[in-house]
Steps between C-alpha positions, in 0.01 A plus 500: 500500500448212255538739206835617637622139534402431139698805387804375690465156343479655152813703567677189631407314179640783288823510703531122476461511122757780476740293710453203264562723198814638664624147571439395139681808372802423719499139376489623140794732558701217657418276203614766253818554702582127508431472127742786427767347725449164326534663156821674611630168632429332164671784314803474724525123455454525124771767476764283666789419272764295675774599254501870591626686803174696535303179542694430818386835638139427398521151648636643826211749498258214443637306796482814713144557379395150603 
């Protein structure tokens, strides 16, 4: 009986560690996603040229994006 409880505790530890690894992986993916969105935002802002007609479209897209 005690041996069976120890096996269950070992399995619970393994599952807990897998859950932590999954959580960290999800956090890493969110960080990469936010970094890519931030880089796209910087590119969009740097490409604005207020003298051209296309910049108005990009600026409208930027406002819509925000």
